[in-house]
VEXFIVEX-145625 format. One record per residue (C-alpha): y, z, x; residue in one letter. Coordinates in Angstrom, 1 decimal. Layout:
N
- y | z | x | rest
- Y | Z | X | A;
...
***
This chain:
416
- y | z | x | rest
- -38.9 | -38.2 | 68.7 | M;
- -39.1 | -41.0 | 71.8 | N;
- -36.7 | -39.8 | 74.7 | D;
- -36.6 | -43.8 | 75.8 | M;
- -34.7 | -44.8 | 72.2 | L;
- -33.0 | -40.8 | 72.1 | I;
- -30.8 | -42.3 | 75.7 | Q;
- -31.3 | -45.6 | 74.1 | M;
- -29.3 | -44.5 | 71.7 | G;
- -26.7 | -42.1 | 73.1 | K;
- -25.8 | -44.8 | 75.5 | N;
- -25.1 | -47.2 | 72.6 | A;
- -22.9 | -44.5 | 70.7 | K;
- -20.9 | -44.1 | 74.2 | E;
- -20.8 | -48.4 | 74.7 | A;
- -19.6 | -48.9 | 71.5 | E;
- -16.3 | -47.1 | 71.8 | T;
- -15.5 | -50.7 | 74.3 | I;
- -16.4 | -53.8 | 72.8 | P;
- -13.8 | -52.6 | 69.9 | R;
- -10.7 | -52.0 | 72.1 | S;
- -11.0 | -55.6 | 73.6 | L;
- -9.1 | -57.9 | 73.6 | S;
- -9.5 | -61.1 | 71.5 | T;
- -9.5 | -63.4 | 74.7 | D;
- -11.4 | -61.1 | 76.3 | K;
- -14.8 | -61.2 | 74.5 | K;
- -14.1 | -64.6 | 74.1 | N;
- -14.0 | -64.9 | 78.4 | E;
- -17.2 | -62.7 | 77.6 | V;
- -18.8 | -65.1 | 75.8 | L;
- -18.2 | -68.2 | 77.1 | S;
- -19.9 | -66.6 | 80.7 | A;
- -23.2 | -66.0 | 79.2 | V;
- -23.3 | -69.2 | 77.6 | A;
- -22.4 | -70.3 | 81.3 | E;
- -25.5 | -68.0 | 82.3 | H;
- -27.5 | -69.0 | 80.0 | L;
- -28.3 | -72.8 | 80.7 | V;
- -27.8 | -72.0 | 84.3 | E;
- -31.0 | -69.8 | 84.3 | Q;
- -33.1 | -72.0 | 81.7 | A;
- -35.6 | -72.0 | 84.7 | E;
- -36.5 | -69.1 | 85.0 | N;
- -35.9 | -68.6 | 80.7 | L;
- -38.5 | -70.9 | 80.5 | I;
- -41.0 | -69.8 | 82.7 | R;
- -41.0 | -66.4 | 81.8 | A;
- -41.0 | -68.1 | 78.0 | N;
- -44.0 | -69.9 | 78.8 | E;
- -46.3 | -66.4 | 79.3 | E;
- -45.3 | -65.5 | 75.9 | D;
- -46.7 | -69.7 | 74.6 | V;
- -49.4 | -68.2 | 76.5 | E;
- -50.6 | -65.2 | 75.5 | N;
- -49.5 | -66.8 | 72.0 | G;
- -52.3 | -69.3 | 71.6 | R;
- -55.1 | -67.0 | 73.8 | K;
- -54.0 | -64.7 | 71.0 | N;
- -54.9 | -68.0 | 68.3 | H;
- -51.3 | -68.5 | 67.1 | M;
- -50.2 | -71.0 | 64.4 | P;
- -49.1 | -73.5 | 66.2 | E;
- -45.7 | -73.4 | 63.3 | S;
- -44.7 | -70.0 | 65.6 | L;
- -45.9 | -71.3 | 68.3 | V;
- -42.9 | -73.1 | 68.2 | D;
- -40.6 | -70.6 | 66.8 | R;
- -40.8 | -69.1 | 69.6 | L;
- -41.0 | -71.6 | 72.3 | L;
- -37.9 | -72.2 | 74.7 | L;
- -37.1 | -75.5 | 76.0 | T;
- -33.5 | -76.9 | 77.8 | K;
- -32.4 | -78.1 | 74.4 | E;
- -33.1 | -74.8 | 72.5 | R;
- -31.2 | -72.6 | 75.3 | I;
- -28.5 | -75.6 | 75.3 | Q;
- -28.5 | -74.4 | 71.6 | G;
- -28.2 | -71.2 | 71.9 | M;
- -26.0 | -71.2 | 74.2 | A;
- -23.9 | -73.5 | 72.2 | E;
- -24.2 | -70.9 | 69.6 | G;
- -22.1 | -68.6 | 71.6 | L;
- -19.6 | -71.5 | 72.4 | R;
- -18.7 | -71.5 | 68.7 | Q;
- -18.7 | -68.0 | 68.8 | L;
- -15.8 | -68.3 | 70.7 | V;
- -13.8 | -70.7 | 68.9 | E;
- -14.0 | -68.8 | 65.5 | L;
- -10.9 | -66.4 | 65.3 | E;
- -11.9 | -62.7 | 65.3 | D;
- -12.0 | -60.5 | 62.2 | P;
- -11.3 | -57.7 | 64.2 | I;
- -8.2 | -56.0 | 63.3 | G;
- -7.4 | -58.1 | 60.1 | E;
- -4.8 | -56.4 | 57.7 | V;
- -6.4 | -57.3 | 54.7 | T;
- -3.9 | -56.6 | 52.3 | G;
- -0.8 | -53.6 | 52.8 | M;
- 0.3 | -52.1 | 48.5 | K;
- 3.4 | -50.1 | 48.4 | K;
- 2.7 | -47.0 | 45.9 | R;
- 5.1 | -45.4 | 44.0 | P;
- 5.2 | -42.6 | 46.6 | N;
- 6.4 | -45.4 | 49.5 | G;
- 3.8 | -44.9 | 50.4 | L;
- 2.0 | -48.0 | 52.1 | L;
- -1.6 | -48.4 | 52.0 | I;
- -4.1 | -50.8 | 53.1 | G;
- -7.5 | -52.2 | 54.8 | Q;
- -8.2 | -52.7 | 58.5 | K;
- -11.3 | -54.7 | 59.7 | R;
- -13.6 | -53.3 | 61.3 | V;
- -16.9 | -52.9 | 63.7 | P;
- -20.1 | -51.5 | 62.2 | L;
- -20.5 | -49.6 | 65.3 | G;
- -23.8 | -49.7 | 66.5 | V;
- -26.1 | -51.7 | 65.7 | I;
- -29.7 | -52.1 | 66.0 | G;
- -32.3 | -55.6 | 64.6 | I;
- -35.7 | -55.9 | 64.8 | I;
- -37.0 | -59.0 | 65.3 | Y;
- -40.1 | -61.2 | 65.5 | E;
- -41.4 | -64.6 | 67.4 | A;
- -37.8 | -66.5 | 67.9 | R;
- -36.4 | -65.7 | 71.6 | P;
- -33.1 | -67.7 | 70.2 | N;
- -32.3 | -64.6 | 68.0 | V;
- -31.8 | -62.1 | 70.7 | T;
- -28.6 | -64.3 | 72.4 | A;
- -27.6 | -65.2 | 68.9 | D;
- -27.0 | -61.1 | 68.2 | A;
- -25.3 | -60.3 | 70.9 | F;
- -23.0 | -62.6 | 70.4 | G;
- -21.7 | -61.7 | 66.8 | L;
- -22.3 | -57.9 | 67.9 | C;
- -20.1 | -58.3 | 71.0 | F;
- -17.7 | -60.5 | 69.0 | K;
- -17.6 | -58.3 | 66.7 | T;
- -17.2 | -55.2 | 69.2 | G;
- -19.7 | -54.0 | 68.5 | N;
- -23.6 | -52.3 | 70.4 | A;
- -26.3 | -54.0 | 69.0 | V;
- -30.0 | -52.1 | 70.6 | I;
- -32.7 | -55.0 | 69.8 | L;
- -36.4 | -54.4 | 69.6 | K;
- -37.8 | -57.7 | 69.6 | G;
- -41.6 | -58.6 | 69.1 | G;
- -44.8 | -57.8 | 71.8 | S;
- -45.3 | -62.1 | 71.5 | D;
- -41.7 | -63.1 | 72.7 | A;
- -40.9 | -60.0 | 75.2 | I;
- -40.7 | -61.6 | 78.6 | H;
- -38.8 | -64.2 | 77.3 | S;
- -36.6 | -61.4 | 75.8 | N;
- -36.4 | -59.8 | 79.2 | Q;
- -35.5 | -62.7 | 80.2 | A;
- -32.3 | -63.1 | 78.0 | I;
- -31.1 | -59.6 | 78.0 | V;
- -31.5 | -59.1 | 81.2 | S;
- -28.9 | -62.5 | 82.0 | C;
- -26.6 | -61.4 | 79.9 | I;
- -26.4 | -57.2 | 80.9 | R;
- -25.8 | -59.2 | 84.8 | E;
- -23.0 | -61.4 | 82.5 | T;
- -21.4 | -57.9 | 81.0 | L;
- -21.3 | -56.0 | 84.9 | R;
- -19.4 | -59.5 | 86.5 | E;
- -16.7 | -59.2 | 83.6 | H;
- -17.0 | -55.1 | 84.5 | G;
- -18.0 | -54.3 | 80.7 | V;
- -20.8 | -52.2 | 80.3 | T;
- -23.9 | -53.8 | 80.3 | E;
- -25.4 | -51.2 | 77.2 | N;
- -23.5 | -53.3 | 75.0 | A;
- -26.3 | -54.5 | 74.6 | V;
- -30.0 | -53.2 | 74.9 | Q;
- -34.1 | -54.2 | 74.3 | L;
- -36.3 | -52.3 | 73.7 | I;
- -39.2 | -52.6 | 76.2 | A;
- -42.2 | -50.8 | 74.2 | D;
- -43.3 | -53.2 | 71.6 | T;
- -45.3 | -50.4 | 70.0 | S;
- -45.5 | -50.4 | 66.7 | R;
- -45.1 | -46.4 | 67.0 | E;
- -41.5 | -47.1 | 68.9 | T;
- -40.3 | -49.1 | 66.1 | A;
- -41.7 | -46.9 | 63.1 | A;
- -39.1 | -44.2 | 65.5 | E;
- -36.6 | -47.2 | 66.4 | F;
- -35.9 | -46.7 | 62.6 | M;
- -35.0 | -43.0 | 61.9 | K;
- -32.8 | -43.1 | 64.8 | L;
- -29.2 | -42.9 | 62.4 | N;
- -27.8 | -40.3 | 64.7 | Q;
- -26.9 | -43.0 | 66.6 | Y;
- -27.7 | -46.6 | 64.7 | V;
- -24.9 | -47.3 | 61.8 | D;
- -27.5 | -51.2 | 60.6 | V;
- -30.8 | -52.3 | 60.9 | L;
- -30.9 | -55.4 | 60.4 | I;
- -35.0 | -56.7 | 60.2 | P;
- -35.5 | -60.7 | 60.5 | R;
- -39.0 | -62.0 | 60.4 | G;
- -42.4 | -62.4 | 58.1 | G;
- -42.7 | -60.0 | 54.2 | K;
- -44.6 | -57.8 | 56.5 | G;
- -41.5 | -56.5 | 58.9 | L;
- -39.2 | -56.3 | 55.9 | I;
- -41.4 | -54.1 | 53.8 | Q;
- -41.5 | -51.9 | 56.6 | A;
- -38.2 | -51.9 | 57.7 | V;
- -37.2 | -50.9 | 53.7 | V;
- -39.9 | -48.0 | 53.0 | S;
- -39.8 | -47.2 | 56.8 | Q;
- -36.4 | -46.6 | 57.9 | S;
- -33.8 | -43.7 | 58.1 | T;
- -31.0 | -45.9 | 58.4 | I;
- -28.9 | -48.5 | 56.4 | P;
- -30.0 | -51.8 | 56.1 | V;
- -29.8 | -55.2 | 55.7 | I;
- -32.5 | -57.4 | 54.1 | E;
- -33.0 | -60.8 | 55.2 | T;
- -35.8 | -63.3 | 56.1 | G;
- -37.9 | -64.4 | 53.3 | T;
- -38.7 | -67.9 | 52.2 | G;
- -40.1 | -68.9 | 49.4 | N;
- -37.8 | -72.0 | 49.0 | C;
- -37.9 | -74.3 | 46.3 | H;
- -36.9 | -78.0 | 45.9 | I;
- -36.5 | -79.9 | 42.3 | Y;
- -36.3 | -83.4 | 41.2 | V;
- -35.4 | -83.3 | 38.3 | D;
- -35.5 | -86.0 | 35.1 | E;
- -32.2 | -88.1 | 36.5 | T;
- -32.6 | -87.6 | 40.6 | A;
- -32.7 | -90.6 | 42.7 | D;
- -36.4 | -90.8 | 44.4 | L;
- -36.1 | -92.5 | 47.1 | N;
- -33.3 | -89.7 | 48.1 | M;
- -35.5 | -86.7 | 46.3 | A;
- -38.3 | -87.7 | 48.7 | A;
- -36.4 | -87.4 | 51.8 | D;
- -35.2 | -84.3 | 51.1 | I;
- -39.0 | -82.8 | 50.5 | I;
- -40.1 | -84.4 | 53.8 | I;
- -37.2 | -83.2 | 55.4 | N;
- -37.3 | -79.7 | 54.0 | A;
- -41.1 | -78.9 | 53.3 | K;
- -41.6 | -80.3 | 57.8 | T;
- -38.8 | -80.7 | 59.5 | Q;
- -40.0 | -77.8 | 60.7 | R;
- -42.7 | -75.8 | 59.2 | V;
- -42.2 | -72.0 | 60.3 | G;
- -38.6 | -71.1 | 59.2 | V;
- -38.0 | -69.8 | 56.3 | C;
- -35.0 | -72.1 | 54.8 | N;
- -38.3 | -74.8 | 55.0 | A;
- -39.0 | -75.9 | 51.2 | C;
- -42.6 | -73.9 | 50.3 | E;
- -42.9 | -75.2 | 46.4 | S;
- -41.5 | -78.4 | 44.5 | L;
- -41.6 | -78.8 | 41.2 | L;
- -41.1 | -82.1 | 39.3 | V;
- -39.9 | -83.3 | 36.1 | H;
- -42.7 | -84.6 | 33.5 | N;
- -40.2 | -87.8 | 33.3 | G;
- -40.3 | -88.8 | 36.8 | V;
- -43.6 | -87.6 | 38.2 | K;
- -45.3 | -90.4 | 37.8 | E;
- -42.9 | -92.0 | 39.7 | A;
- -41.8 | -90.1 | 42.2 | L;
- -45.6 | -88.3 | 43.1 | L;
- -48.5 | -91.0 | 44.3 | P;
- -45.8 | -92.3 | 46.8 | A;
- -44.3 | -88.7 | 47.6 | L;
- -48.1 | -88.2 | 48.4 | A;
- -48.6 | -91.0 | 51.2 | Q;
- -45.5 | -89.5 | 52.7 | R;
- -46.9 | -86.1 | 53.2 | L;
- -51.0 | -86.7 | 53.8 | K;
- -48.9 | -89.0 | 57.1 | E;
- -47.0 | -85.2 | 57.2 | K;
- -50.7 | -83.5 | 57.7 | K;
- -49.4 | -81.8 | 54.6 | V;
- -51.5 | -79.7 | 52.4 | E;
- -50.2 | -80.3 | 48.9 | M;
- -51.8 | -77.1 | 46.7 | R;
- -51.0 | -78.6 | 42.4 | A;
- -51.4 | -78.1 | 39.4 | D;
- -53.9 | -80.2 | 37.4 | A;
- -50.4 | -83.3 | 36.2 | E;
- -49.8 | -83.0 | 40.4 | S;
- -53.5 | -83.6 | 41.1 | I;
- -54.2 | -86.5 | 39.1 | A;
- -51.3 | -88.6 | 40.8 | L;
- -52.1 | -87.5 | 44.3 | M;
- -54.7 | -88.5 | 45.8 | P;
- -56.0 | -85.2 | 48.4 | G;
- -54.6 | -82.8 | 46.1 | A;
- -56.0 | -80.0 | 45.6 | V;
- -56.4 | -77.3 | 42.9 | P;
- -53.2 | -74.5 | 43.1 | A;
- -53.7 | -70.7 | 42.2 | A;
- -51.7 | -68.5 | 41.0 | E;
- -50.5 | -66.9 | 44.5 | E;
- -49.7 | -70.3 | 45.9 | D;
- -46.0 | -70.2 | 44.0 | W;
- -45.0 | -67.0 | 45.2 | G;
- -46.5 | -67.4 | 48.9 | T;
- -43.8 | -68.2 | 52.1 | E;
- -46.5 | -70.4 | 54.1 | Y;
- -44.4 | -71.4 | 57.7 | L;
- -47.3 | -73.9 | 57.5 | D;
- -48.2 | -77.5 | 56.7 | Y;
- -48.8 | -75.9 | 53.5 | I;
- -46.4 | -77.7 | 49.9 | L;
- -47.3 | -75.6 | 46.3 | S;
- -46.2 | -78.8 | 43.6 | I;
- -46.4 | -78.5 | 39.6 | K;
- -45.1 | -80.9 | 36.7 | V;
- -41.5 | -79.2 | 34.7 | V;
- -40.3 | -80.3 | 31.5 | Y;
- -37.0 | -79.5 | 31.7 | S;
- -34.3 | -77.7 | 33.3 | V;
- -35.1 | -74.4 | 31.9 | E;
- -38.4 | -74.3 | 33.0 | E;
- -37.7 | -74.8 | 37.1 | A;
- -34.6 | -72.6 | 36.4 | I;
- -37.8 | -69.9 | 35.0 | A;
- -40.2 | -70.3 | 37.5 | H;
- -37.3 | -70.3 | 40.5 | I;
- -36.6 | -67.5 | 38.9 | N;
- -39.9 | -65.7 | 38.5 | R;
- -41.3 | -66.1 | 41.7 | Y;
- -37.9 | -67.0 | 44.4 | N;
- -37.8 | -64.3 | 47.5 | T;
- -33.3 | -64.8 | 47.0 | G;
- -32.9 | -67.5 | 49.5 | H;
- -32.8 | -70.8 | 49.4 | S;
- -33.4 | -73.1 | 45.6 | E;
- -32.7 | -77.2 | 45.9 | A;
- -32.0 | -79.4 | 42.0 | I;
- -32.2 | -83.4 | 42.8 | I;
- -30.0 | -84.5 | 40.6 | T;
- -27.6 | -87.4 | 39.5 | N;
- -26.8 | -85.4 | 35.4 | S;
- -23.6 | -83.1 | 36.9 | Y;
- -24.6 | -80.5 | 33.3 | T;
- -28.0 | -79.1 | 35.0 | N;
- -26.0 | -79.3 | 38.7 | A;
- -24.2 | -76.6 | 36.6 | Q;
- -27.0 | -74.8 | 35.2 | K;
- -29.0 | -74.0 | 38.0 | F;
- -25.9 | -73.3 | 39.8 | L;
- -25.3 | -71.2 | 37.2 | D;
- -28.0 | -70.1 | 37.1 | E;
- -30.9 | -70.2 | 40.2 | V;
- -30.2 | -65.9 | 41.2 | D;
- -31.0 | -66.8 | 44.9 | A;
- -28.6 | -66.7 | 48.3 | A;
- -28.2 | -70.4 | 48.4 | A;
- -28.7 | -73.0 | 45.4 | V;
- -28.2 | -76.8 | 46.3 | Y;
- -27.6 | -79.8 | 44.9 | V;
- -29.8 | -83.4 | 46.5 | N;
- -29.0 | -81.7 | 50.1 | A;
- -31.7 | -80.5 | 51.8 | S;
- -32.1 | -75.9 | 51.5 | T;
- -32.5 | -76.6 | 56.2 | R;
- -28.7 | -76.6 | 55.7 | F;
- -29.3 | -73.1 | 55.1 | T;
- -28.0 | -71.6 | 58.2 | D;
- -25.1 | -69.7 | 60.2 | G;
- -24.7 | -72.5 | 62.4 | F;
- -25.2 | -75.1 | 59.8 | E;
- -22.3 | -73.2 | 58.0 | F;
- -20.2 | -73.2 | 60.4 | G;
- -20.6 | -69.3 | 61.4 | Y;
- -21.5 | -70.4 | 65.4 | G;
- -25.3 | -68.4 | 66.1 | A;
- -26.4 | -66.1 | 62.4 | E;
- -27.0 | -62.8 | 62.8 | I;
- -30.0 | -63.5 | 59.9 | G;
- -30.0 | -64.7 | 56.4 | I;
- -29.8 | -61.6 | 53.8 | S;
- -31.5 | -61.9 | 50.5 | T;
- -30.1 | -58.9 | 49.5 | Q;
- -26.7 | -58.2 | 47.4 | K;
- -25.2 | -55.9 | 50.4 | L;
- -23.5 | -55.6 | 52.0 | H;
- -23.9 | -59.6 | 53.0 | A;
- -26.0 | -62.0 | 51.3 | R;
- -26.8 | -65.7 | 52.6 | G;
- -26.6 | -66.7 | 56.0 | P;
- -24.5 | -63.5 | 57.9 | M;
- -21.4 | -64.2 | 60.6 | G;
- -18.7 | -62.3 | 61.7 | L;
- -17.3 | -60.6 | 58.6 | L;
- -21.4 | -59.3 | 58.1 | A;
- -20.8 | -57.2 | 61.3 | L;
- -17.9 | -55.7 | 60.4 | T;
- -16.1 | -52.8 | 58.1 | T;
- -13.4 | -51.8 | 56.9 | T;
- -11.3 | -48.8 | 56.7 | K;
- -7.5 | -47.8 | 55.0 | F;
- -4.7 | -47.4 | 57.1 | I;
- -1.8 | -45.9 | 55.2 | I;
- 1.5 | -45.3 | 56.8 | Y;
- 4.1 | -42.7 | 55.0 | G;
- 7.2 | -41.1 | 55.8 | S;
- 7.0 | -37.2 | 55.0 | G;
- 4.7 | -38.0 | 52.4 | Q;
- 3.5 | -34.5 | 50.9 | V;
- 0.8 | -34.8 | 47.8 | R;
- 2.3 | -32.5 | 45.2 | P;
***
């Protein structure tokens, strides 16, 4: 095992006792200071980020991924705002969730506590660095970060800023550590650090998540991959539908909650698809469609079978005509990744059927899938969007980074 990783693991285990014992006021004081320091250091962060962006373009990184990598003053303000939102949120640590008295007089309850040491492996999203620290710190956890090589300079600058603030406020800087070695070999070894790390959270594309799930000896919370659908029902307001589709597909294409596939009821295809095709063309979206859609969408190309299950993260949309809400639900449940799905409808019955039967972390009626986000859900920054069912599902805020322990009050009871 890599000596550097072992030392980081030991550092984290020693450090975790500090944040778990801090008062809420102290944690909030530190989070506010980190937010302020990030904004103060915006020019330094942007300079570091420019090196990553330049390297990304030299390596022919798609522009949609460059956008995910890019830091601007506005995005740094957004990172800071996420931390400030965490300050305003109730601290879950120490909450006692129920207390029952047993016939023998024992009082048995559960108390919310930190998970301990959290490891996070992620790709070219430097904002994750600040988000992850904030959520872990507010919940009394220590965190070890393993970012990708594409964002290494940005991540180092952000972590340096955070650690400096921790030192200034008398808190161990090892509450957050960044693995500077971005090699796959080091990542693979990190996944085996179960002696020190309590849970591992991957944030990134399908390949990264599958690698972590298959290789890790640390318990994993799966996040991320989003083959998200919008289904336009026969009762839909078509102007609303078009606006939602354009937003969900093009507002930001390189994110996991962007729409990747569109299903349209046969009864509204002629009224919707030609006008929608024009709007998609204006946004330079490639349309990969079935035969019925192609006939109504000039410029569309035939979709292949693999298109129905693809997370593009690009200006590409797959389009299919269906004949019922039941067919739409069956298609979605076959090809989706358990992330976010939406129906556009004026039918209460169809809306409820869609909500009940679509198997995903977030299911929408008459709204864009782009809202699946911790910030938008009021959690402040998010640690990721879980697409599994244990131990968390959907946008993961503070509660997802806690566990519970039983607390028992007695008065001398012994078991007979």
